[in-house]
Structures are given as C-alpha cells and as structure tokens.
C-alpha positions in Angstrom: -6.0 248.8 -235.1 -7.8 245.5 -235.0 -7.4 243.3 -238.1 -10.6 241.8 -239.6 -11.1 238.8 -241.9 -11.8 241.3 -244.7 -8.5 243.1 -244.1 -6.6 239.8 -244.1 -8.4 238.5 -247.2 -7.7 241.6 -249.1 -4.0 241.4 -248.2 -3.9 237.8 -249.2 -5.6 238.4 -252.5 -3.5 241.5 -253.3 -0.1 239.8 -252.3 -0.8 236.6 -254.1 -2.0 238.4 -257.3 1.2 240.5 -257.4 3.4 237.5 -256.8 1.6 235.4 -259.4 2.0 238.3 -261.9 5.6 239.3 -261.2 7.2 236.5 -259.2 9.1 235.1 -257.6 7.6 231.6 -257.0 5.8 231.4 -253.7 3.3 229.4 -251.7 0.6 230.3 -249.2 1.7 229.0 -245.8 0.7 229.0 -242.2 -2.8 229.2 -240.8 -4.3 230.6 -244.1 -2.9 227.6 -245.9 -4.7 225.4 -243.4 -7.8 227.5 -243.9 -7.6 226.9 -247.7 -7.6 223.2 -246.8 -10.7 223.5 -244.6 -9.5 224.7 -241.2 -11.1 227.6 -239.3 -10.2 231.0 -240.6 -7.4 232.7 -238.6 -7.4 236.3 -237.4 -3.7 236.8 -237.1 -1.8 237.4 -240.4 -1.2 235.9 -243.8 1.9 233.9 -244.4 3.7 233.2 -247.7 6.9 231.4 -248.3 9.6 232.2 -250.9 12.9 230.6 -251.5 15.7 232.2 -249.6 17.4 233.6 -252.7 14.1 235.3 -253.8 13.6 237.5 -250.8 14.5 240.8 -252.4 12.5 240.0 -255.5 9.4 239.2 -253.4 9.9 242.5 -251.4 10.2 244.4 -254.7 7.1 242.8 -256.1 5.0 243.6 -253.0 6.4 247.2 -252.9 5.2 247.7 -256.5 1.8 246.3 -255.5 1.5 249.1 -252.9 2.6 247.3 -249.8 4.8 248.9 -247.2 7.7 246.5 -246.5 9.0 246.2 -242.9 12.2 244.5 -241.9 11.9 243.2 -238.3 14.9 242.1 -236.3 14.1 238.5 -237.0 16.2 237.6 -240.1 14.0 234.9 -241.4 11.1 237.0 -242.8 9.9 240.4 -243.8 6.5 241.9 -243.2 4.1 243.8 -245.4 1.3 246.3 -244.7 -1.3 247.8 -247.0 -0.3 251.3 -245.9 2.5 253.1 -244.1 0.5 253.4 -240.9 -1.3 250.1 -241.2 -0.8 246.8 -239.4 1.5 244.1 -240.7 -1.0 241.8 -242.5 1.5 239.7 -244.5 4.6 237.8 -243.4 6.9 236.5 -246.1 9.1 233.8 -244.7 12.3 232.5 -246.3 13.2 230.3 -243.3 11.0 228.1 -241.1 12.4 226.9 -237.8 15.9 227.8 -239.0 15.6 225.8 -242.2 15.8 227.8 -245.4 12.8 227.6 -247.7 13.8 226.1 -251.0 12.3 225.6 -254.4 11.4 222.0 -253.6 9.1 223.1 -250.7 7.3 225.5 -253.1 7.2 222.9 -255.8 5.5 220.4 -253.4 2.7 222.9 -252.8 -0.7 222.1 -254.3 -2.6 224.5 -256.5 -5.9 225.6 -255.0 -8.5 228.3 -255.6 -8.2 230.7 -252.7 -10.5 233.7 -252.7 -11.1 233.2 -256.5 -7.3 233.1 -257.2 -5.5 229.9 -258.2 -2.3 229.7 -256.2 0.2 227.3 -254.7 -0.7 226.3 -251.1 1.5 224.3 -248.8 -0.1 221.0 -247.8 -1.7 220.5 -244.4 1.1 218.1 -243.5 3.8 220.6 -244.4 2.2 223.3 -242.3 1.5 221.1 -239.3 5.0 219.8 -239.4 6.2 223.4 -239.2 3.8 224.3 -236.4 4.8 221.2 -234.4 8.5 221.8 -234.9 8.1 225.3 -233.5 6.8 224.0 -230.1 9.2 224.4 -227.2 9.2 225.2 -223.5 8.5 228.9 -224.1 5.9 228.3 -226.8 3.9 225.2 -225.9 0.2 226.2 -226.0 -1.4 223.2 -227.7 -5.0 224.4 -227.5 -5.1 226.5 -230.7 -3.8 223.5 -232.7 -6.7 221.2 -231.8 -9.5 222.9 -233.9 -7.1 223.2 -236.9 -5.8 219.6 -236.8 -9.3 218.3 -236.3 -10.5 220.1 -239.4 -7.7 218.7 -241.6 -7.1 215.4 -240.0 -8.0 213.3 -243.0 -5.5 215.2 -245.1 -2.5 214.7 -242.7 0.2 212.2 -243.1 0.2 211.1 -239.4 3.1 208.6 -239.7 5.3 211.3 -241.3 4.3 213.9 -238.6 5.3 211.4 -235.9 8.6 210.5 -237.6 9.6 214.0 -238.4 8.9 215.4 -234.9 9.9 212.4 -232.8 12.8 214.4 -231.2 10.5 217.2 -230.0 8.7 216.1 -226.8 6.0 218.9 -227.1 5.1 217.8 -230.7 5.2 214.1 -229.6 2.9 214.9 -226.7 0.5 216.7 -229.0 0.4 213.8 -231.4 -0.2 211.4 -228.6 -3.1 213.5 -227.3 -4.5 213.5 -230.9 -4.3 209.7 -230.9 -5.9 209.3 -227.5 -8.7 211.7 -228.4 -9.4 209.9 -231.6 -8.3 212.7 -233.9 -5.3 211.0 -235.4 -5.4 208.2 -237.8 
C-alpha cells in the first residue's frame, strides 16, 4: 500500500491530538518537523519523540486512539499504524543515534501550529543534527538532504552543526558542500 500525504497528515494529526490530550510529553521530529519549519513535505513516515521512560505511556495513548502498535527488532522506537493491516505511518522514537531522548530535548522544542494543531516541534537545528549524525559508510546518500537544508538554512545554527558533527567525516563533508554551494551561512 502506497502512503499518501493525506494518510500521513491524518496520522500526524491523530497521534499528536491523542498525545496532547493524554500525554506523555512529546515533540514532532524528523522530516515532518522540518516540513513544519518550511521544508518540502516528506512521503515516508511521521516521527515523534518521547522521553525514554515514557515509551509505554505513549504506546498506551496511541492504542487508545485507535493505532495498532508494532514493536520492531530495533529497540529505540515503536511504530504505529491506523489499522491492523495498514502501513506503519508513525514512528515514536525514544533514542536517536543511540542517545536517549530526554525531557530537556522535548522542552527545547518550539510550539508551532501544524495542520491546525498547536504542538511542540523540534527545531531545524535539532533535526539536522540528528540527520547528520546518522550518516555513515552504509548510509551516506547526501542528495535528499540538500532540498531540506536549503529550505530551512536561515533557521539553522551552522556553527553548532559543524561543532557537534566534526568527528563524522560524512557530516563534515555535507556541511563543507553546503558552504561551497552557498547554502550555509
């Protein structure tokens, strides 16, 4: 089954509404967070973050909201679908790049109106930092990052991105390309 923007928007709206009403604290993350800040709309899935101790509370909230919860082998997230036989539309992460999500990350999110719902959304710098840290020799396709970073470039803390990813040669290469292409500040 092919996901559509309408499917993803409905999942985003329904999950955020449930989490706002019943908790736990959360923030919109990933490509949809970047979309909320002006990047192109993704067609993959919707990501939310919750603090690691709140995983079961988040799963319970989404179950009550009608989501089918799935536990993949990866131990840093769970997935949610709008029906038992439907595709995984929502990922709820409690670790990013092996770092536990904590209350401070969620507290640093900004409140934005997304699809007519006010919700916490990770900043573009937070999301790009996560995307850059995930680059490695088996996952180093830089092409999808360019349209996104171009769209949110004025909102990024470029010195922080450079500092926080200096040890990752793939991230450093991407940031150097951004500078050479005139995208980076």
